[in-house]
N, C-alpha and C positions, 0 to 999 in steps of 0.2 A: 152536567155531564158531558165532558169533550165526546166526539164520535170520531172514528177513524174512518178514513176514506181510502178505500184499497183498488176501487175499479170503476173509472168514470167514462161514461159514454157521451161524446161529444156531438151534441145537436147542429152540427155546422159542414161545411166544407172548405175544401181550398185553403188559403192562407190563415184563417182564425183555427182552423182544426188543427192545422201542422203546428200553430204557435203554442197551444193547448198542450198537444203531446209531446214537445220538447221539455216541458216544465214536468208533466207527469211522468216522463221516462227518467228524468233526474232524481224524482223522489220515488221511485219505485211504484208507481202505481199504474196498473194494468188499463189501457185504453182500448174502447170499442169505437170504431167509425160508422158511420151511417151514409148511405149513397144509393142516388137514384141511377137507373140502368144506364143512362150515358155518362156516369161517373164511377163505372165499374173497375176501371183501370187509373183512376185519379192518384194523385199523389199521396193526399189525404189517408187513402183507402190501403195504398202500399203502407204506408208508416205505422199504422195502428195494429195491436197485438191480434184483433181480430175487426170483422166488418160484417155489416148487416145491411142487406139490399131492404129499402123500405119503398119503393116506388118507382114510377115513370119520370122522365123529366122536368114536366112543368112543375113547379116550386109545391103548389097544392097539392100535389099527388106524393109529394116527398118531403122535401125539407121544412115544410109547411104543415105536414100532418101530424098533429100532436098526437093522435090516439096510438098512430103506428111506431113513431118513436117511442115513446114511453112502453108500448108492448115491446118495442126491441130491446129495451134497457132492462124489463124484467125477465125477458127471455134468457139475455146474456149473463145475468147475475149481477149486473151492475149495481154499485150503491148509491150513485149520484150521477147529476147531468150538469155538464158546462154548455150553455148556449154560445159562447164565443160573442161575436159582433153581428147584427144583421139577423135577419129570418126572424126567429122566435125571441130572440135576446131582450127584449123589453115588452114581453108579451107577458102580462099579469095572470092571465088565464092558463098560460102554459105553465108558469112556476106554480102555481095553485095546483094544477094536476099533477105535476111532478112531486109534489109534499105529500099531497092526496094519495098516492101510490106507495109512500113509505120512503120515497127517495130523498136523496139531500141535493137543495136545489143551489147550485153555485153561484150566486148574486143575491141583490140585495130582497128584503122582504118583499112579496107579493102586493101589498098594499100602499108599498111606497112606489113601485113600479107604477101601478095604476094612477097614483096621485100625481107624478111626475110626467106621465105619458100625456096629461090632460095642461096644456099652456096656461090655461086659466088658472086653474087649481094651483100650479107650480107659482105663478105669478104672486097668487094669495100668501103662500108660504114665505116667498120672498119678503114681501112686505111685513110679514109677521116678525121676520128676522131680521127687518131694519136694514135690508138690501136693497139699491136702488134700481127702478124698473124702467124701460123706456116707456116715455108718455103715449098710452093709445088709450082703446077700449077694447072690451073683452066682450064676449057672447054675440058677436056681430050676427044677425040673423039677415038684415035687408041693406040693400044699397041706401036707403034712407039714414039709416043709423050711421053711416059711414059720412054721409054727407052733412048729419047734424053736428057730430063730433068735429069736422074740419071748420065749420062755422062758428060753433060756440067757443072751440080752443084756439081759434085763427091760427089753425095748422097750415103750413106752407109745404107744397109738393116739393120732391118726391115723398110718398108714403108707401108702407108695408103690408100687404095683405098676408096672413098666414094662417094656415089650416089649424086650429084649436088643439088637435090630435097629433099634430104633425111632427115630422122631422126627417133629416136627410135631404132638405131642401124641397120635397113635395109639395104641393099646395101653398108655396110661397111666390107671390108675384110683387114685383116693384111697379109702382103707378108713378108716371113722370108729371102728369096733367090732370085737370078735369075731365077732358074729352076721353082720355084713355079708363076712366075709373069704371064706367060701365061694363066695358069688355073685359076688363082684368078682374073685375068682381065675379063674373060669372066663372071666369076661367080658374079662379083660386077656389070657387065652392066645386066645381066639377072635379077638379084634382084631389081637393079635399076627400071629397064622397068617395072617388074611385080608389084612392089610396088607403084610407083610413075608415071609409064606412058612415063618416060622420061630415057633415059639410058646413058646420059651425067655424066661424073666422073670427079672428082678432086683428085688429088695425092698428099700426104704430107709426110713429114717426121715423122716417128715416135718417138714420146716421150717415151723414157725409162723410167720405174717408174713414169710413170705420174700420178698425182691425180686431180682429175675433182674438180673444184670449181665453185659454180654458185652464181650469187648477183642478190638477189629479188630486182625488181624496181617496183615502182607504179608511174604512171605520168597522172596528170590531163589535161583536154582540153584547159589549160590557160597557159601551158608552165613551170609548175612547176613539178621538177622530184626528188624523193627521193630514196635512196636507204635504204632496211632493213636489210642490214648484208649479209653475204655470208652463203652458207651452203657446205657441203664437202659430195660428192657424188660419190666417188671413187669405194666403193664396188658396183661391178657390176658381173653379170653372162649372157653373149651372149650379151654383148654390153649395156644391160638393169640394172638399179640401183636396189639395193636389200636392203642396209640399207645406210640412210643417217643421217648427225647431223650437228647441227648449235649451236655456231660456229665452224669453222674448226680449228682442232688441229694442222694445218699444218702452220698457218699463224701467223706471230706475229703481233704488233700492225701497225708498219709502213707499212707492205706488206698489211693487211688488209685496210688499208685506201686508200692505192695505189688501189688497184684492186676494191674496191667498189666505188671510184669516176672515175674510169676509165670507169666502166658501166654507170654511171648516164652520163658520156661524151657521150659516145655512142649514148645511147637512145636518148639525146636531138639531137644528128646529124641526127638521125632516123625521130624525130617528132613523139615521142611514145606516147600514150596514153592509159591507163588502167594498170593493173598488167602484168608483163613480167619477164623474167629470162635471164640474160646473162652469158652464160656458157664459162668457161675457162678452159685450161687444165696446170696445174702448173708442172713444170719442177723440182723435188726436189734437185737433182743435181747442178743446176745453180740456182736456186731460182728465176727462170724466169716464168712469164705465158703469156699464147698465147691465142687470141681469136677463140672458137671453134663456137658457134652459138647463136642466140637469139630465146627463146621459147616464141612465141607469144600468151601465153594461161597461164591459171593457172596451176601450177605444180602439180604432186601427192604430192610431200614432201612440200608444202607451209605451212602445219600444224606445222611443229617445227619451223619455222620462227613466226607464231602466237603465239607459246610456250614462244618464248625468248623475243618478243617484247610487247606481249599483245594486237597486233593489229588483226582486222580480215579483211583479204585481201578481202574475196568476198565481204564483207558491203563496203569496199574502192572501189572495182569494180564498184558496184552498184551506190556509189555516183558519181564516174566519169562518168559513162554511163547517169546519170542524170544531167551533166554539172556541177555539182559542182565543187569548188575549194578543193583541198586536205586541210583537217582540220587540218593537223600537220606541223611542221617544220622539218628540218632536224634533229637539235639540240635536239628536244623532241623524237628521237627514240633511244631508249636505249637498251642493251642487260640486262637481267638480272637472266638468267638461262642458262643451257644446256640443249638440247634436244636431242633425238634419235628417228628415224622412221624405222620399220622393215616392209617390204612389204611382206604380208601373200598372198601367191599366192596357189591356187588350182594345184599343181604339185607333182609330186614324186622329193623328196629333192636331190636325185642321179642323176635322169637322167634328170629331169626337164620336162618330159612330162605330159602334161596337164591331170589332174585327174578329171572326171565328175562323177555326182550322186547326190544323196539325203543327205544332212546334218542330220544325226540321231542324233546327239549330239552337242550341244554348249555352252560352258562356256568361258564368257569373262573375261580377267582381270581387275580387280577394284582397286580403291584407290586414292588418292587426287594427285598423280603424273604420272596417267596414261590417256591417251586419247584415244579412240577408235573410228575410221571412219569405219564403218562396212558396206558391201553391201549384208549381208546375215542374215539368222534367223533358228532356230532349224526348220527342216522340207523343208527348201527351197532346190530347187534343182538347181544343176550347169549344166546349159545348154553347150553344145559342141560348140557353134559359137564365143563364144567370148573372150575377154582376160581374163586370169585365176586370175587375182586379187580380191580377196575377203575382204580384210579387212587391214586397215592401224592401226599398233599398235605404239602408241607416248608416250613417258616416258620424264619426265623432271626431273632435281636436281639442287641443288645448284652450282656444278660443273660435271664436265666428268664422273666422278667415280662415283656419285650418282645417274646419269641419267642409267649409265650401270647396276649398282646393280638394281635399279628396273625394266629396261628391262630385266633382268635376272629372277627376280622374276615373270613377268608377261609373259615370255615365257616357263618358266621351271617348274612352279608350278601352275598358274593360267588359262592357257589357255587350253582349250580341244576343238577340232575339230574332230569328228569322221563320218564316211560316204565317206568320200573321203580323199585323201592323201594332206597333204600341207608341205610346205619346213621350217615349225616351227623347226624341228632338226637341220636344216643346218643355218638358223639364230642363234640359240642358242649356236651351236659350234662356230659362226665366233664370237661372242661378250664374249664367254669365251675364246677365244684364246689369248695368251700372246702377239702377234704381235699387235693384234688389242687393247686390253687394253693400251698397250703403244703407240699407234698412228702410228704404223710403217708398212703402207700398202700402196699399188698402184692398178692400175685398173687390175692387171694381179692376186692379191692376192688369190681369189676363185680357179682358174686354178691349180697356183702352189702348194696349200694347201689343195686340194680337198680330197685326199686320207687320210690326218690328220684330217680333219674335220668330214668325213663320219665315220671315227674310234671313233670319240667322241660323236656319236649319242646315245642318250639313249632314244629308244621309248618306250611308256607307251601305254597300251590299257585296253578297261574294259576287255576283255579276261586275261589280265594280272594279273588284281585285283580279278576277279573269280576264277583263279587258285591258288593266295593265300589265298583267303576263304577257298576253297576245301582242300589245305593243311593244314589248321588251323584246320577243322573240322575233316579230317583223322587222324591228331596227337592226338585231344582229343579222339577220338573213341577209337584210338588203346591202348591209355596209361591211358586213364580215367582223372577226374579231376586234374588240374595242382594247384601247390602251391599258385598260387597267384588269382585263382579263388574265 
């Protein structure tokens, strides 16, 4: 029996919370925001129909406090919770607590989240679904396990060590040589334990010149599974994505069909329901792809898939959570544009150190081919407790070149953020780089070209503009009226 969602509490903040509110508003669904004390004047708080304070600044006291969030939902009379991305979005215990409280969880079943959150378990599902996986070993406990695998399989360096429970680049260390292995092993175990409470690792062959291709999937509770095509998420810094595009410039039509239907086959094997993403790494040298992981949540970059297909993925998640059948067939999903997304983080564009403070000036890019998902406003404070993402800038075009041209204008001419540093100069340098324009890049693009990219920075500020005006006034004062005046 389908159930009607009329009031959603959003267990998140900033960009993801605002994004979910947009669709809820379209569907006339009431929204409740939660916030920490430093976020009391945050953008997502201003946009919600109502808001509840759930604790102090540190995430463990607020956005990661499951009991307080569920208590808030029950207090305001919400009938569903959407977790967005980050924080509790892939926490199976939280999903179970939501359902046990009699609320609707807008996401995949808790048991699926738990299984896919374990990289070892996820690879077992992939193998059962006949999905290729990266050569490697699971359940690494000791350094000798890795050494034995390298010797027995004659594996060449570099290799990757990854946290078995990991994600988001945490607990992931590249090892270039045998000399580096002991330190890298201890680093990976330490990061894994700190981030996920479990220091179990897995070791895999490192794919040189690899590219990250992910397939967006939606599945209802009635066994219907569809793909919404793929996204290219290769450009990363510190193992975290920075620029994405859809479709991928890497794939031809045969490979596109193969990788998309491979993702569908895996999600059907898992018993997936809701929106989710299957990530692959693509080996450019062999034209082979390998399973990486399943993201059991709404992805940051889902917006570019929406731009190229015309579908609202958050709305589909709501339909699925209500028990409805997907209203579309696979043959009806068409790609009609190219889209890019740039993640604007409040960070130093050279060191990537977080930048905190007050937004003293904000000018947003505009135009028919631009989509902005913002988590800030002029005058807003950027607190030091949370992820540095403040805005998603998306552009679309008839083809890749047109989408890039619009992104160039959006970043280089229209965008102004003052009061904090952002990585806008780096984003602009990347999209202007000849290799990016040609579609020739890999996951190591930024580290390989960082000096070159920094040399391309052209930073402008209000001080620069004031200096230009001062020079003009001085010139007129010294030389008198000019001929054109």
